[in-house]
DRENDO-1510 file (C-alpha; in Angstrom, 1 decimal, always signed):
<recs>
REC; n; res; u; v; w
REC; 1; MET; +119.0; +93.6; +116.7 .
REC; 2; PRO; +119.8; +92.5; +120.0 .
REC; 3; THR; +116.5; +91.3; +122.6 .
REC; 4; GLU; +117.4; +94.4; +125.3 .
REC; 5; LYS; +117.9; +96.8; +122.6 .
REC; 6; ALA; +114.4; +96.5; +120.9 .
REC; 7; ALA; +112.8; +96.5; +124.8 .
REC; 8; ALA; +114.6; +99.6; +125.7 .
REC; 9; ALA; +113.8; +100.8; +121.8 .
REC; 10; ARG; +109.6; +99.7; +122.7 .
REC; 11; ALA; +109.8; +101.4; +126.6 .
REC; 12; ARG; +111.7; +104.4; +125.3 .
REC; 13; ARG; +108.8; +107.8; +125.5 .
REC; 14; THR; +109.3; +110.6; +122.9 .
REC; 15; SER; +111.6; +113.5; +123.4 .
REC; 16; THR; +111.0; +116.9; +123.1 .
REC; 17; GLU; +112.7; +117.0; +120.2 .
REC; 18; GLU; +111.3; +114.1; +117.8 .
REC; 19; ARG; +107.9; +115.7; +119.0 .
REC; 20; ARG; +109.4; +119.4; +117.4 .
REC; 21; VAL; +110.2; +117.1; +114.4 .
REC; 22; LEU; +107.0; +115.9; +114.3 .
REC; 23; ILE; +105.4; +118.9; +114.6 .
REC; 24; SER; +107.2; +120.8; +112.0 .
REC; 25; THR; +106.8; +117.4; +109.4 .
REC; 26; LEU; +102.9; +117.7; +110.0 .
REC; 27; ALA; +102.9; +121.7; +110.1 .
REC; 28; GLY; +105.4; +122.4; +106.7 .
REC; 29; THR; +103.9; +119.4; +104.8 .
REC; 30; THR; +100.4; +120.9; +105.9 .
REC; 31; ILE; +100.8; +124.2; +104.4 .
REC; 32; GLU; +102.6; +122.7; +101.3 .
REC; 33; TRP; +99.6; +120.6; +100.2 .
REC; 34; TYR; +97.1; +123.4; +101.0 .
REC; 35; ASP; +98.7; +125.2; +98.8 .
REC; 36; PHE; +99.5; +122.8; +96.3 .
REC; 37; PHE; +95.7; +121.4; +96.6 .
REC; 38; ILE; +94.3; +125.3; +96.3 .
REC; 39; TYR; +95.0; +125.3; +93.0 .
REC; 40; ALA; +93.4; +122.1; +92.1 .
REC; 41; GLN; +90.8; +122.6; +93.5 .
REC; 42; ALA; +90.2; +126.3; +92.2 .
REC; 43; ALA; +91.0; +124.7; +88.6 .
REC; 44; SER; +88.2; +122.7; +88.6 .
REC; 45; LEU; +85.8; +124.9; +89.8 .
REC; 46; VAL; +86.8; +128.6; +88.6 .
REC; 47; LEU; +89.8; +128.7; +86.5 .
REC; 48; ALA; +88.3; +127.8; +83.3 .
REC; 49; PRO; +85.9; +130.9; +82.4 .
REC; 50; LEU; +89.1; +132.9; +84.1 .
REC; 51; PHE; +91.9; +131.6; +82.4 .
REC; 52; PHE; +90.5; +130.2; +79.4 .
REC; 53; ALA; +87.2; +131.3; +78.0 .
REC; 54; PRO; +88.4; +131.8; +74.8 .
REC; 55; VAL; +89.1; +128.1; +74.0 .
REC; 56; GLY; +85.7; +127.4; +75.5 .
REC; 57; GLU; +84.1; +129.4; +72.8 .
REC; 58; HIS; +84.6; +127.1; +70.3 .
REC; 59; ALA; +84.5; +123.8; +72.1 .
REC; 60; PRO; +82.2; +123.8; +75.0 .
REC; 61; GLY; +83.9; +121.7; +77.7 .
REC; 62; LEU; +87.3; +122.0; +76.4 .
REC; 63; ALA; +88.0; +124.6; +78.8 .
REC; 64; THR; +87.6; +122.6; +81.5 .
REC; 65; VAL; +89.7; +120.0; +80.5 .
REC; 66; ILE; +93.0; +122.4; +80.1 .
REC; 67; SER; +92.0; +123.7; +83.3 .
REC; 68; LEU; +92.5; +120.2; +85.0 .
REC; 69; ALA; +95.0; +119.6; +82.6 .
REC; 70; THR; +97.0; +122.7; +84.2 .
REC; 71; ILE; +97.1; +121.0; +87.3 .
REC; 72; GLY; +99.6; +118.3; +85.7 .
REC; 73; ILE; +101.9; +120.9; +84.0 .
REC; 74; SER; +103.6; +120.8; +87.4 .
REC; 75; PHE; +103.8; +117.6; +88.2 .
REC; 76; LEU; +106.0; +117.3; +84.5 .
REC; 77; PHE; +108.8; +119.4; +87.1 .
REC; 78; ARG; +108.4; +118.0; +90.0 .
REC; 79; PRO; +111.4; +115.7; +89.5 .
REC; 80; LEU; +113.5; +118.8; +88.3 .
REC; 81; GLY; +112.6; +119.8; +91.7 .
REC; 82; ALA; +113.1; +116.5; +93.5 .
REC; 83; VAL; +116.6; +116.4; +91.5 .
REC; 84; VAL; +117.9; +119.9; +93.0 .
REC; 85; ALA; +116.4; +119.2; +96.6 .
REC; 86; GLY; +117.8; +115.6; +96.4 .
REC; 87; ARG; +120.9; +117.0; +95.8 .
REC; 88; TYR; +121.5; +120.1; +97.8 .
REC; 89; GLY; +119.6; +117.9; +100.7 .
REC; 90; ASP; +122.1; +114.7; +100.9 .
REC; 91; ARG; +124.8; +117.8; +100.8 .
REC; 92; LEU; +123.7; +120.6; +103.2 .
REC; 93; GLY; +120.9; +119.2; +105.0 .
REC; 94; ARG; +117.5; +117.9; +105.4 .
REC; 95; LYS; +116.4; +121.2; +107.1 .
REC; 96; ARG; +117.7; +123.9; +104.8 .
REC; 97; MET; +115.8; +122.6; +101.5 .
REC; 98; LEU; +112.9; +122.5; +104.0 .
REC; 99; VAL; +112.5; +125.9; +104.9 .
REC; 100; LEU; +113.6; +127.2; +101.4 .
REC; 101; THR; +110.6; +125.2; +99.5 .
REC; 102; LEU; +108.2; +126.1; +102.2 .
REC; 103; VAL; +109.2; +129.6; +100.9 .
REC; 104; LEU; +108.8; +128.9; +97.2 .
REC; 105; MET; +105.0; +127.6; +97.5 .
REC; 106; GLY; +103.6; +129.6; +99.2 .
REC; 107; ALA; +105.4; +132.7; +97.2 .
REC; 108; ALA; +103.9; +130.8; +94.2 .
REC; 109; THR; +100.4; +130.5; +95.4 .
REC; 110; ALA; +99.9; +133.9; +96.9 .
REC; 111; LEU; +101.1; +135.5; +93.5 .
REC; 112; ILE; +98.6; +133.1; +91.6 .
REC; 113; GLY; +96.1; +135.0; +94.2 .
REC; 114; ALA; +97.6; +138.6; +92.8 .
REC; 115; LEU; +97.1; +137.4; +89.0 .
REC; 116; PRO; +95.3; +139.1; +86.7 .
REC; 117; THR; +92.6; +137.4; +84.3 .
REC; 118; TYR; +92.5; +136.6; +80.8 .
REC; 119; ALA; +90.1; +139.9; +80.6 .
REC; 120; ASP; +92.4; +142.0; +82.4 .
REC; 121; ILE; +95.8; +141.5; +80.4 .
REC; 122; GLY; +95.3; +138.6; +77.3 .
REC; 123; LEU; +96.9; +135.6; +77.0 .
REC; 124; ALA; +99.8; +136.3; +79.5 .
REC; 125; ALA; +97.3; +135.7; +82.5 .
REC; 126; PRO; +97.1; +131.9; +80.9 .
REC; 127; ILE; +100.5; +132.2; +80.8 .
REC; 128; VAL; +101.9; +133.5; +84.0 .
REC; 129; LEU; +99.2; +130.8; +85.5 .
REC; 130; MET; +101.3; +128.1; +84.2 .
REC; 131; LEU; +104.4; +129.3; +84.9 .
REC; 132; LEU; +103.4; +130.2; +88.6 .
REC; 133; ARG; +102.0; +126.3; +88.5 .
REC; 134; ILE; +105.7; +125.0; +87.3 .
REC; 135; LEU; +107.0; +127.0; +90.5 .
REC; 136; GLN; +104.7; +124.9; +92.5 .
REC; 137; GLY; +105.6; +122.3; +91.2 .
REC; 138; PHE; +109.3; +122.9; +91.3 .
REC; 139; SER; +108.7; +123.4; +95.0 .
REC; 140; ALA; +106.6; +120.0; +95.9 .
REC; 141; GLY; +108.9; +117.8; +94.3 .
REC; 142; GLY; +111.9; +119.0; +97.4 .
REC; 143; GLU; +109.5; +118.9; +100.0 .
REC; 144; TRP; +108.0; +115.7; +100.2 .
REC; 145; GLY; +111.6; +114.0; +100.6 .
REC; 146; GLY; +112.8; +116.1; +103.2 .
REC; 147; ALA; +109.6; +116.2; +105.2 .
REC; 148; ALA; +109.7; +112.1; +105.2 .
REC; 149; LEU; +113.5; +111.7; +105.8 .
REC; 150; MET; +113.4; +114.3; +108.8 .
REC; 151; SER; +110.8; +112.3; +110.6 .
REC; 152; VAL; +111.8; +108.9; +109.8 .
REC; 153; GLU; +115.7; +108.7; +110.4 .
REC; 154; HIS; +114.5; +111.3; +113.9 .
REC; 155; ALA; +112.5; +108.2; +115.0 .
REC; 156; PRO; +112.8; +105.1; +116.9 .
REC; 157; LEU; +113.5; +102.2; +115.1 .
REC; 158; ASN; +110.0; +99.9; +116.2 .
REC; 159; ARG; +108.5; +103.3; +115.2 .
REC; 160; ARG; +109.8; +104.6; +112.0 .
REC; 161; GLY; +106.0; +103.8; +110.3 .
REC; 162; LEU; +104.1; +105.8; +112.9 .
REC; 163; PHE; +106.8; +108.7; +112.8 .
REC; 164; GLY; +106.3; +108.9; +109.1 .
REC; 165; SER; +103.5; +108.9; +108.7 .
REC; 166; TYR; +102.8; +112.4; +110.4 .
REC; 167; PRO; +104.6; +114.1; +106.7 .
REC; 168; GLN; +101.5; +111.7; +105.3 .
REC; 169; VAL; +99.0; +113.7; +107.2 .
REC; 170; GLY; +99.8; +116.9; +105.7 .
REC; 171; VAL; +97.9; +115.4; +102.7 .
REC; 172; PRO; +94.4; +114.9; +104.0 .
REC; 173; LEU; +95.2; +118.0; +106.6 .
REC; 174; GLY; +96.6; +120.6; +103.2 .
REC; 175; LEU; +93.2; +119.0; +101.6 .
REC; 176; ILE; +91.0; +119.5; +104.8 .
REC; 177; LEU; +92.3; +122.9; +104.9 .
REC; 178; ALA; +92.1; +123.5; +101.4 .
REC; 179; THR; +88.5; +122.5; +101.2 .
REC; 180; GLY; +87.5; +124.5; +103.9 .
REC; 181; VAL; +88.8; +127.6; +103.0 .
REC; 182; LEU; +86.9; +127.5; +99.9 .
REC; 183; TRP; +83.9; +126.3; +101.5 .
REC; 184; VAL; +84.0; +129.5; +103.7 .
REC; 185; THR; +84.6; +131.4; +101.1 .
REC; 186; THR; +81.9; +130.2; +98.8 .
REC; 187; THR; +79.4; +130.5; +101.5 .
REC; 188; ALA; +80.3; +133.8; +102.5 .
REC; 189; THR; +79.8; +135.3; +98.9 .
REC; 190; THR; +77.5; +135.0; +95.9 .
REC; 191; PRO; +78.1; +132.8; +92.7 .
REC; 192; GLU; +79.5; +136.5; +90.9 .
REC; 193; GLN; +81.2; +137.4; +93.8 .
REC; 194; PHE; +83.5; +133.9; +93.8 .
REC; 195; GLU; +84.0; +134.5; +90.0 .
REC; 196; SER; +85.1; +138.5; +90.7 .
REC; 197; TRP; +87.0; +138.3; +93.5 .
REC; 198; GLY; +86.5; +135.4; +96.1 .
REC; 199; TRP; +88.6; +132.7; +94.5 .
REC; 200; ARG; +91.9; +134.8; +95.0 .
REC; 201; VAL; +91.5; +134.6; +98.9 .
REC; 202; PRO; +92.2; +131.4; +99.5 .
REC; 203; PHE; +95.9; +131.5; +97.4 .
REC; 204; LEU; +96.3; +134.9; +99.5 .
REC; 205; PHE; +95.3; +133.3; +102.6 .
REC; 206; SER; +99.4; +131.6; +102.1 .
REC; 207; VAL; +101.2; +134.1; +103.1 .
REC; 208; VAL; +99.6; +133.8; +106.1 .
REC; 209; LEU; +100.4; +130.0; +106.7 .
REC; 210; ILE; +104.2; +130.4; +105.0 .
REC; 211; GLY; +104.9; +132.5; +107.8 .
REC; 212; ILE; +103.8; +130.6; +110.4 .
REC; 213; GLY; +105.9; +127.2; +108.8 .
REC; 214; TYR; +109.1; +129.0; +108.2 .
REC; 215; LEU; +108.9; +129.6; +112.3 .
REC; 216; ILE; +107.9; +126.3; +113.0 .
REC; 217; ARG; +110.8; +124.8; +110.3 .
REC; 218; ARG; +113.2; +126.7; +111.6 .
REC; 219; ALA; +113.2; +126.0; +115.3 .
REC; 220; VAL; +113.7; +122.1; +114.1 .
REC; 221; GLU; +116.9; +120.8; +114.1 .
REC; 222; GLU; +118.5; +118.5; +111.6 .
REC; 223; SER; +118.1; +115.3; +111.0 .
REC; 224; PRO; +120.7; +112.4; +113.0 .
REC; 225; VAL; +121.5; +111.1; +110.0 .
REC; 226; PHE; +122.8; +113.7; +108.1 .
REC; 227; GLN; +124.7; +114.6; +111.0 .
REC; 228; GLU; +126.1; +111.4; +111.4 .
REC; 229; MET; +127.0; +111.3; +107.3 .
REC; 230; LEU; +128.9; +115.1; +107.8 .
REC; 231; ALA; +130.6; +113.8; +111.1 .
REC; 232; LYS; +131.7; +110.5; +108.8 .
REC; 233; LYS; +132.4; +112.7; +105.4 .
REC; 234; LYS; +130.1; +110.1; +104.0 .
REC; 235; GLN; +127.8; +112.5; +102.1 .
REC; 236; SER; +127.8; +111.9; +98.2 .
REC; 237; ALA; +129.8; +114.2; +96.1 .
REC; 238; ALA; +127.3; +113.9; +93.6 .
REC; 239; PRO; +124.3; +112.2; +94.9 .
REC; 240; LEU; +122.1; +112.1; +91.4 .
REC; 241; ARG; +124.6; +110.5; +89.3 .
REC; 242; ASP; +125.3; +107.6; +92.7 .
REC; 243; VAL; +121.7; +107.0; +93.3 .
REC; 244; PHE; +121.0; +106.0; +89.6 .
REC; 245; ARG; +124.2; +104.0; +89.5 .
REC; 246; GLY; +123.5; +102.2; +92.3 .
REC; 247; ASN; +119.6; +102.3; +93.1 .
REC; 248; THR; +117.5; +102.3; +89.9 .
REC; 249; ARG; +115.4; +99.2; +90.5 .
REC; 250; GLN; +114.5; +101.6; +93.6 .
REC; 251; ILE; +113.5; +104.3; +91.6 .
REC; 252; VAL; +111.9; +102.2; +89.3 .
REC; 253; LEU; +109.5; +100.4; +92.4 .
REC; 254; SER; +109.4; +103.5; +94.2 .
REC; 255; ALA; +107.7; +104.9; +91.0 .
REC; 256; LEU; +105.3; +103.2; +90.7 .
REC; 257; ILE; +104.4; +101.6; +94.1 .
REC; 258; PHE; +102.9; +105.5; +94.1 .
REC; 259; VAL; +101.1; +105.5; +90.9 .
REC; 260; ALA; +97.5; +103.8; +92.0 .
REC; 261; ASN; +97.7; +105.8; +95.5 .
REC; 262; ASN; +98.6; +109.4; +93.5 .
REC; 263; ALA; +96.1; +108.8; +90.9 .
REC; 264; ALA; +92.9; +108.3; +93.2 .
REC; 265; GLY; +93.9; +110.5; +95.8 .
REC; 266; TYR; +93.8; +113.4; +92.9 .
REC; 267; LEU; +90.3; +111.9; +92.1 .
REC; 268; VAL; +89.3; +113.5; +95.8 .
REC; 269; ILE; +91.4; +116.4; +95.7 .
REC; 270; ALA; +90.4; +118.0; +92.6 .
REC; 271; TYR; +87.8; +115.2; +90.2 .
REC; 272; PHE; +85.0; +114.8; +92.3 .
REC; 273; ILE; +84.4; +118.4; +93.0 .
REC; 274; ASN; +84.0; +119.0; +89.5 .
REC; 275; TYR; +81.7; +116.3; +88.8 .
REC; 276; GLY; +80.2; +116.5; +91.6 .
REC; 277; VAL; +79.4; +120.0; +90.9 .
REC; 278; ALA; +79.1; +120.1; +87.0 .
REC; 279; THR; +77.7; +116.9; +85.9 .
REC; 280; LEU; +75.8; +115.9; +89.3 .
REC; 281; GLU; +74.1; +119.6; +89.3 .
REC; 282; LEU; +75.0; +119.3; +93.8 .
REC; 283; PRO; +75.3; +122.0; +95.5 .
REC; 284; ARG; +79.0; +123.6; +95.7 .
REC; 285; SER; +78.9; +124.1; +99.4 .
REC; 286; SER; +77.3; +120.5; +100.4 .
REC; 287; VAL; +80.1; +119.0; +97.7 .
REC; 288; LEU; +83.1; +120.3; +99.3 .
REC; 289; LEU; +81.5; +120.1; +103.0 .
REC; 290; ALA; +81.5; +116.1; +101.7 .
REC; 291; ILE; +85.0; +116.3; +99.9 .
REC; 292; VAL; +86.2; +117.6; +104.1 .
REC; 293; ILE; +84.5; +114.7; +105.4 .
REC; 294; GLY; +85.6; +111.7; +103.3 .
REC; 295; SER; +89.2; +113.9; +104.2 .
REC; 296; LEU; +89.0; +112.6; +107.7 .
REC; 297; GLY; +88.9; +109.4; +106.8 .
REC; 298; TRP; +92.5; +109.7; +104.8 .
REC; 299; LEU; +93.5; +111.3; +107.9 .
REC; 300; SER; +92.7; +108.4; +110.3 .
REC; 301; ALA; +93.5; +105.8; +107.8 .
REC; 302; THR; +96.9; +107.9; +107.2 .
REC; 303; VAL; +97.9; +106.9; +110.8 .
REC; 304; TYR; +97.0; +103.9; +111.6 .
REC; 305; GLY; +98.8; +102.7; +108.3 .
REC; 306; GLY; +101.9; +104.2; +109.2 .
REC; 307; ALA; +101.3; +102.5; +112.7 .
REC; 308; LEU; +99.8; +99.2; +111.5 .
REC; 309; SER; +102.9; +98.9; +109.0 .
REC; 310; ASP; +105.8; +98.4; +112.1 .
REC; 311; ARG; +103.7; +95.5; +113.4 .
REC; 312; LEU; +102.3; +93.9; +110.6 .
REC; 313; GLY; +105.2; +95.4; +108.0 .
REC; 314; ARG; +105.5; +97.7; +105.3 .
REC; 315; VAL; +104.4; +95.7; +102.4 .
REC; 316; ARG; +101.6; +93.7; +103.7 .
REC; 317; THR; +99.9; +97.0; +104.7 .
REC; 318; PHE; +100.4; +98.6; +101.1 .
REC; 319; GLN; +99.1; +95.1; +100.0 .
REC; 320; LEU; +95.7; +95.3; +101.8 .
REC; 321; GLY; +95.1; +99.2; +101.3 .
REC; 322; TYR; +95.4; +98.5; +97.0 .
REC; 323; ALA; +92.8; +96.0; +97.8 .
REC; 324; LEU; +90.7; +98.0; +99.3 .
REC; 325; VAL; +90.9; +100.9; +96.9 .
REC; 326; PHE; +90.6; +98.0; +93.8 .
REC; 327; VAL; +87.4; +96.5; +95.5 .
REC; 328; TRP; +85.7; +99.5; +96.2 .
REC; 329; MET; +85.9; +101.3; +92.8 .
REC; 330; ILE; +82.4; +100.6; +90.8 .
REC; 331; PRO; +81.1; +100.6; +94.0 .
REC; 332; LEU; +82.4; +103.8; +94.9 .
REC; 333; PHE; +80.5; +105.2; +91.2 .
REC; 334; LEU; +77.2; +103.5; +92.2 .
REC; 335; LEU; +77.1; +105.7; +95.8 .
REC; 336; ILE; +77.9; +108.6; +93.5 .
REC; 337; ASP; +76.2; +108.6; +90.9 .
REC; 338; THR; +72.4; +108.3; +93.2 .
REC; 339; ARG; +72.7; +112.4; +93.8 .
REC; 340; ASN; +72.4; +111.7; +97.3 .
REC; 341; ILE; +74.9; +114.2; +99.0 .
REC; 342; TRP; +74.9; +112.0; +101.8 .
REC; 343; LEU; +76.3; +108.9; +99.3 .
REC; 344; PHE; +78.8; +111.1; +98.1 .
REC; 345; GLY; +80.5; +111.5; +100.8 .
REC; 346; ALA; +80.0; +108.0; +102.4 .
REC; 347; ALA; +81.1; +106.6; +99.5 .
REC; 348; ILE; +84.9; +109.4; +99.1 .
REC; 349; PHE; +85.2; +108.5; +102.9 .
REC; 350; VAL; +85.3; +104.8; +102.4 .
REC; 351; LEU; +88.0; +104.9; +99.5 .
REC; 352; THR; +89.7; +107.4; +101.3 .
REC; 353; ILE; +90.8; +104.3; +104.5 .
REC; 354; GLY; +92.6; +102.5; +101.2 .
REC; 355; LEU; +94.2; +105.4; +100.4 .
REC; 356; GLY; +95.4; +106.2; +103.7 .
REC; 357; LEU; +96.5; +102.7; +103.8 .
REC; 358; SER; +98.4; +102.5; +100.9 .
REC; 359; TYR; +100.1; +106.0; +102.1 .
REC; 360; GLY; +100.6; +105.6; +106.0 .
REC; 361; PRO; +103.6; +103.6; +105.2 .
REC; 362; MET; +105.3; +105.2; +102.5 .
REC; 363; SER; +107.8; +107.8; +104.0 .
REC; 364; ALA; +109.7; +104.9; +106.5 .
REC; 365; MET; +109.2; +102.1; +103.5 .
REC; 366; TYR; +110.6; +104.5; +100.8 .
REC; 367; ALA; +113.9; +105.4; +103.8 .
REC; 368; GLU; +114.6; +102.1; +104.2 .
REC; 369; MET; +114.8; +101.3; +100.2 .
REC; 370; PHE; +117.9; +103.8; +99.7 .
REC; 371; PRO; +121.5; +104.1; +101.6 .
REC; 372; ALA; +122.0; +107.7; +103.7 .
REC; 373; ALA; +124.4; +109.2; +101.3 .
REC; 374; VAL; +121.7; +109.3; +98.4 .
REC; 375; ARG; +118.4; +109.1; +100.4 .
REC; 376; TYR; +116.7; +112.8; +99.9 .
REC; 377; SER; +117.5; +112.3; +96.2 .
REC; 378; GLY; +116.2; +109.4; +96.1 .
REC; 379; VAL; +113.0; +108.9; +97.7 .
REC; 380; SER; +112.5; +112.7; +96.1 .
REC; 381; ILE; +112.8; +111.7; +92.6 .
REC; 382; GLY; +110.9; +107.7; +93.5 .
REC; 383; TYR; +108.0; +109.8; +94.7 .
REC; 384; ALA; +107.9; +112.7; +92.1 .
REC; 385; LEU; +108.1; +109.8; +89.1 .
REC; 386; GLY; +105.1; +108.4; +90.4 .
REC; 387; THR; +103.2; +111.3; +90.6 .
REC; 388; ILE; +103.6; +112.0; +87.0 .
REC; 389; LEU; +102.6; +108.9; +86.2 .
REC; 390; GLY; +99.8; +108.6; +88.6 .
REC; 391; GLY; +97.6; +111.7; +89.7 .
REC; 392; ALA; +99.4; +114.4; +87.3 .
REC; 393; PHE; +96.9; +114.3; +84.9 .
REC; 394; ALA; +93.9; +111.7; +86.9 .
REC; 395; PRO; +91.7; +114.9; +86.7 .
REC; 396; MET; +91.8; +115.4; +83.1 .
REC; 397; ILE; +91.5; +111.6; +81.9 .
REC; 398; ALA; +89.1; +110.9; +84.1 .
REC; 399; GLU; +87.4; +113.8; +82.0 .
REC; 400; LEU; +87.8; +112.9; +78.8 .
REC; 401; LEU; +86.9; +109.6; +79.8 .
REC; 402; MET; +84.2; +110.2; +81.2 .
REC; 403; GLN; +83.1; +112.4; +77.6 .
REC; 404; ARG; +83.7; +109.5; +75.7 .
REC; 405; THR; +81.7; +106.7; +77.3 .
REC; 406; GLY; +79.2; +108.2; +79.4 .
REC; 407; TRP; +79.7; +105.7; +82.2 .
REC; 408; SER; +81.0; +106.6; +85.4 .
REC; 409; GLY; +82.7; +103.5; +85.9 .
REC; 410; SER; +85.1; +103.5; +83.4 .
REC; 411; VAL; +86.8; +106.0; +85.4 .
REC; 412; GLY; +86.6; +103.3; +88.1 .
REC; 413; VAL; +88.4; +100.7; +85.8 .
REC; 414; TYR; +91.1; +103.1; +85.2 .
REC; 415; ILE; +92.6; +103.0; +88.7 .
REC; 416; MET; +91.9; +99.3; +89.2 .
REC; 417; VAL; +94.2; +99.1; +86.4 .
REC; 418; LEU; +96.9; +101.1; +88.4 .
REC; 419; CYS; +96.0; +99.2; +92.0 .
REC; 420; VAL; +96.8; +96.2; +90.0 .
REC; 421; ILE; +99.9; +97.7; +88.7 .
REC; 422; SER; +101.3; +99.3; +91.7 .
REC; 423; PHE; +99.9; +96.2; +93.7 .
REC; 424; ALA; +102.7; +94.4; +91.8 .
REC; 425; ALA; +105.6; +96.7; +92.6 .
REC; 426; VAL; +105.2; +97.1; +96.5 .
REC; 427; SER; +104.9; +92.9; +96.0 .
REC; 428; ALA; +108.1; +92.7; +94.0 .
REC; 429; VAL; +110.3; +94.8; +97.2 .
REC; 430; LYS; +111.7; +92.9; +99.9 .
REC; 431; GLU; +110.4; +94.2; +103.3 .
REC; 432; THR; +112.4; +96.7; +104.4 .
REC; 433; ARG; +111.1; +97.5; +108.4 .
REC; 434; GLY; +113.8; +97.2; +110.4 .
REC; 435; ALA; +116.4; +98.1; +107.6 .
REC; 436; GLU; +119.5; +99.9; +109.1 .
REC; 437; LEU; +119.1; +103.8; +108.1 .
REC; 438; ARG; +122.3; +105.1; +109.4 .
REC; 439; ALA; +125.4; +106.3; +107.5 .
REC; 440; ALA; +127.3; +102.8; +107.9 .
REC; 441; SER; +124.7; +101.1; +105.8 .
REC; 442; ASP; +125.6; +102.6; +102.4 .
REC; 443; GLU; +128.0; +99.9; +101.6 .
REC; 444; ARG; +124.8; +97.7; +101.7 .
REC; 445; ASP; +121.8; +97.8; +99.1 .
REC; 446; GLY; +119.1; +100.2; +100.7 .
REC; 447; THR; +116.4; +97.6; +100.7 .
REC; 448; ASP; +118.1; +94.7; +102.7 .
REC; 449; VAL; +116.8; +93.7; +106.1 .
REC; 450; PRO; +119.5; +92.9; +108.9 .
REC; 451; ALA; +119.3; +90.0; +110.6 .
</recs>
């Protein structure tokens, strides 16, 4: 890129439309992930006795394992959501699919909050619960890719990492919001009230959030890259076929890059709550508050990781994040097992620093890895496959490891192995920072960087 253009890009201020896009992607993904995470947290706290009680009568602990496994069921349908949203997002636009996924997620979440339990309708209760969780997974599969592309494709060249961190921040913000609402609900009700009706409140609260998110997303303009594709008639007629035909390596690498981050993240989102309350016998409200505090580290490190990748490079920033997660896993469990709530919170906070550094650059890197005509499909499918291999069953695997070994460090070793895999995958990617995103670049391999 010529020197004068680079200087102009650095000097230019964020426009009104760019700020609107950043607010839209941040608000939308926060609401989407609130919906997705509130289920994960409820599954670790209360859904086992309400929907899977008969299983627990015959095998103590199995109801909890099944409840945690339902978190992963939805991940199996995220690739389907990614395929559908990617197909139409590459043909009809990023904005339309973002509005649709937001509404689908909110509807499924609110219906879970109104669902009768096993005591009310028997076997139909867990079946309908699974169907609604599947709808959540389908929606989430299409959400991230659209939000990532809207932010990155609107970004100035030298600020893609920072802009791309905004939809990523939706994860810790969604977790803070979900945990905060759950904390308020649990502290405002008795244990009996919470199990009777209080657990429904966070799900039903989604109706308000979805209305807000819908209005915000409707006001945003379509991605300039997609508008350019329309003008040049560059969009793919069959993006799914085309993305696998020319970008299979990128899909595989993007999935493997995300594995460790997603698995470790879901320990924070779901497993540590159950472990702290059921195994360590810490107060539920204190554990939830510790998760909120830990998530603040995730939030700040995600924004910093995105900005750092604009200077240091996407690959190197990812490597730093995974190195930190790797070396922290055993100390993490040593601190958590002290049963000191302050050390519990501090251990999670440090973990989330590594999570943020290996999550903040993701939107920019993935967008730069794929050509414009199949970009929505490529980033969505790679991300969705990474969630299946990573976080889908991480809470369940962690619980099984604890039951089998009785040593919490076994969970740490499990995450360390995944860190090695993800570190190797990101190291195999040629640095993407500065890659052309416009439709004219479709003739090139999506991972090349222009001179």
